[in-house]
N, C-alpha and C positions, 0 to 999 in steps of 0.2 A: 619511305624509311628503309634503311639497311639494318636488318635485325639478325643477330646471332642467336641461335637456339641450341641449347645443350640438354640432352635427356638420356635416359637409358634406352637403348634401341630395341629392347625386347618387347614381349607381348603384354606387359603390364599396362595398367591404365594411364600412368603418368607419361609413358613413352607414346602411347596412342594419342593422348590429348595434345602433347607437344607437337607431334607430327601433323595431326589434323589442323592444329593452329597454324603451323608453318604453311601448309598447303592453302588454307583459307586466306592467310595474309598475302601469299603470292598471287592468288586469284584476284585480290583487291589492288594489285599493282606494286606491292612491296618486294624488296629483294631480301631473300631469306637464306641464311647460311647455317646449316646443321653441322655441329662440331661434336663428334662422339667417336667411340672406338670401333663402331660398326655402323653400317647403313641402317637407319631406323626402319623397322619392319614394314610399315605401311608406305614407305617411299619406294618399295621394290617395284611397284607397278606404275611408276610415274611416267614411264615412256609412253604410256597410252594417253597422257594428258599434256600434249605439247604446248597448250595454251598457258600452262603455268610452269612447266618443267624448266624453261629457260630462265626463270627467276629464282630457281632453287639450286643451291650448290651444297655439296657434302664435302666435309673436310675430316679426314680420318686422323685420329690421335694415335700415333705410334708410340708404344711403350718400350723402353729399353729393357732387354732381357740380359741382365748382368749377374754373374754368380754372387756378387756381394749382396744382392737384394733377395731376401726370402720371398718378398712379395713385390711385384713390379710397382713403381711409384706412379700410379695412374693419375692421381690428383695433380701432381707436379707437371706431368706431361700434358695434361688437359689445360692447365693454366698457361703453359707456354704456347700451346696451339691457339688458345683463345686470344692471347695478346697478338700473336702473329697474324691471325685472320682479321682481327679488329683493325690492326694498323694497315695491312695491305689492302683491305677492301673498304676502309674508312667506315666501319660500322658505327651506327648511331647508338646502339645499346646492345647489351647481352641479356637474354631471357633464359634463365636456368630453371629446370623442372626437377624437383626432388632436391631437398636441401643438401644431403650428404652424398658425395663430396662436392657437388657442382657449385654451390654458392661459395664454398671456401676457395675453389679454384678460380672462380670469377673475381673474388676479392684480391687474390694474388695477381691476376691479370691486370686489374685496375692499378695496383701498385706498380707493376712493371711499366705501365704506359704513362704514369704521371710525368709531367703535369697535365697531360691531355685528359679530358673528362670522358669517361665511358660509363654511363649509368648501368646499373645491374638490377634486374627484376628477378626476384625469386618467387616461384610458385610452389606452394606446399600442397602435396597431394594426398598424404595419408600416413603410410607406415614410416615415412621419413620423420614424422612427428610422433605418432602413436606407438611405434615399436623401436625403430633404430635410434631415433633421436633421444628417447628417454633412457636408453642404456647409459649408465653412469660414465662410461668411457667416452661417449659421444655427446652427452648433454651440453657441456660447456662450449664445445666448438660449434654445435648446432645453434645454440643461443647467440653466440658471437656472430655467426654468418648471417642469421636473420636480422640482427640489429644493424649490421654493417651494410646490408643491401639498401639500395636507393629506394626501392619499392618492393612491397611484399603482398602477394595475393594468396588466398586460400580458396579451395574449390567448394566449400560449404560453410555455413554458419557454425555447424558443429565443429569443424576442424579449426576454424578461427578461434572459437572459444577454448578448445583444448590447448591450442598453442599458447594462448595468453595465460591460461591457468597453470599449465605444467612447466612452461619456460619462463614465467614471470615477465612476459613481453608487454611493454607499455606502448610501443610504437604502433602507428596505425597499420592495420591489415585489411586490405580490400578483399571483399568476397566477390569473386568472379567465378560463377559456376562452370562446371563442365558443359559441353554442348554437343550437338549432333547436326549434321547436314541433313535437313529435313527433306531435301529433294532426292538425296540418295537413299536415305533410310525410310522406306515405306513398304506397305504390303506388297508382296511379290505375287505375280500371276503366272509363274512358270510351272505349268502343269506337268511337263515332262520331268523337271527336276524334282518336283514333289513325288512323282511316282518312283523315281530312283531311291528316294529316302524312305518312302512308305509304299512299297510295291503292292501291299494288300489293303491299302486304304487306311492304315493304322493312324492313330493320333500321333503327333510329333511334339515331344517335350525337349526343350533345349537348355543348354548351359554353356556359358562362355566365360573363360577366365585364364589366368596364368598358372592354374593348378598348384597354387601354394596351399599349405595347411590351413590358413585362415579362410580359404574359400569353402572348406568342408565338402570336398568331393565325395567322401563316403556317404554323407547325408543325401547328396543328389542321387546317388545310386540306390540307396535304401528307399527313398521316396519313390523312385521309378519302379523298383522291384515290387513295391506294394501296390502301386497303381496298375502295373501290368497284370497282377493277379485278378484284377477286376475288369480291366478294359484292354482291348488290343492297342498297344502303343509301342513306339520306338523312342529311344533317347539319343539325341544328337549332341555330342560333346565337341566343342570347338576350343582350341587352345592347347597348350602343352606346358610342362613344368615338372617340378619334383614329385608331385603326387600321381603322375601318369602311370608309372609301373604298378603302384598300389591299386589304382583304379581298375587297371586291366585284370589284376588278380581278383578283385572283389566281384567284378561282373561274371567271371568264371565261377567263383564260389557260389554265387547266387543263381547260377544257371540262366543268365539273361544275355549271354554273349551275342546271340544271334540278333538281338534287338537293340544293341548299343553300338552306335557308330562313332568311332574316334576319328574325327576329321583333321586333327592336328591344327597347325597354325594356318588360319584362313585369312587372307588379306581382305577380301570383299565379304565381310561377315553378313552384311545386309541381305545379300542374295539368298542366304540360307535362313537367317532369322525371319525374314519376311514370309516364309512358308510354314512356320511353326505355329502350334496351337497354345503353347504354354512355355514360360521361361522360369527356371528355378535359380534362386541365388540365396542359399542358406548360410551365408558368411557369418563368421563370428564378429566381424567388424567391417564396415564400409564407410569411408569418409565421404563418399558421394554415391557411387554405384553406377559408373559409366555404362557397364554392360546392361544394366536394367534400363537405363535411358534409351540405349540403342534398340532394345526389344520393344519398349513402349512406342518409339517412333515408327516401328514396323507393325503396330497394332497388335502386339502380342501381350496378353495379360501376364503380369509378373507376380510370382509368389516369392517373397524375400523375408529375411530376418528383420525384426523390428529393432534395428540398431543404427547408431551414427547418423550419417547424412541421408540414409534411405528414407528417414522420416520426413525429410524436406522434399523428397522426390515423389514418393508414392502416397496417394490418398486412399487409405484402406476402404475397401468396398466400392470405391468409385472407379479407380483405374488400376487397381492391383490389390494384393493381400499382403499384410505384414503379420508375421507370427513370431513368437519368442525364439531366439537363437537356439539351435540344437533340438527344437521340438519337432521331431520327424513326424510324429502322429498328427500334429496340427497342420503341418505342411501337406501331408498326404490327404488329409480331410479337405483342405481348401482345393487341392488339385482335382480330386475326384468330383467335388461339387461343380467346379467350372467345366470339367471335361464332359460331365453328364448333362450339362445345360449349355449346349453350343451357342444358342442365341444370346444368353446372358454373357458368355465369354466373349462373343463377338462385339457386343455393345461395350463391354469393359475395355476391350482392346481399342475400339474406336475412341473412347474417352481418353485412353492413355495417349493416343497420338495427338488429340486435341490439346492435352496438357503439355506434351513435349513441344508442340509447335508454338504454344502461347508463352512458354517460359524458357525453353532451352535450345531453340534453333540457332545455328551459327550466325544467321543474319541479325540476331539480337545480341549475341554475346561477343562476337569478334569486334564490333565497334567499341565495346567497353574496354577491350584490351588496347585498341588504337588510341582511345582517349586517355587511358592510363599512361601509355608511352609518351604521348604528346605533353601531358602534364609534367612528367619527369624531365623531359627534354627542355621544356620551358623556353622555347624559342632560341635555344643555343645552337641549333643547326644552321 
């Protein structure tokens, strides 16, 4: 198949999933065309994968900077580029990630190409539904775009149910969960890298996100500061975003700067995750929790908020811990219990990987996307 993929190219989960999906599809022999305003972050190292690089192409959306426009009309420029790429490369379908504005642009591209048929798949990831889409100024257009898509998927049962309830959607929504490449994401054995991160043999606590307010970075830092008063530990922060400056201020205020590592945007997060002892995800809301899954696949126990799709991912007491959102004391308590019982933590991490392999490996999930595409195409190719 020839598949066009549009996503936000930044560090958020929707962009990561879309990029990983494209790479997995290319590895399975499909031709993939990424259409966005910048190269998706995780495609940056594709030169090191020549076996799939030749089946992946990137098409940049150029937006006109004209004095008449207070804000560049990205949605219109994107629609034009979608139609152009679809026609020139004879795409079989468009798969857009995050409803606004991508599904609207895809709808316009479809109209531009009529009567030629170009199916559109929209994957809902989270805040496009739970935050942006529920804003009164966006709700009608979000509902319209979902209804007009030829196929709609959601990354968790939680998100599917929220979409149906809040947007009064009656059309079918297929739940196809996020996934992880279980061959890449596994426990690391790089002793030298571990010594770089923890030169005195400290415990390593990790967090990975796009540093938005919903991720509760201050809670990560507060939990770490409390743990560090009891045990020698270091905090590894991967990612970047609007809360970065505030996070740097907080670690200085709490006097833990020497033991907090801001690694910024890391492409191969598995190489660091696989060395850590514990992963914290105290978000106010997660529609799935991709970062938690990546940690689980690396045999790292996860302590997360008991919210949204995380309840479908983590089995409390078995392969991780779920605590009430914003309950820093409970999260600290769970962290200390696990860090003081390394054998229990190790076994929990092992069970977490078993769970990830059994339910969320790319080898299980990517065929579901392929089947979904084939069903929509219905032999029209």
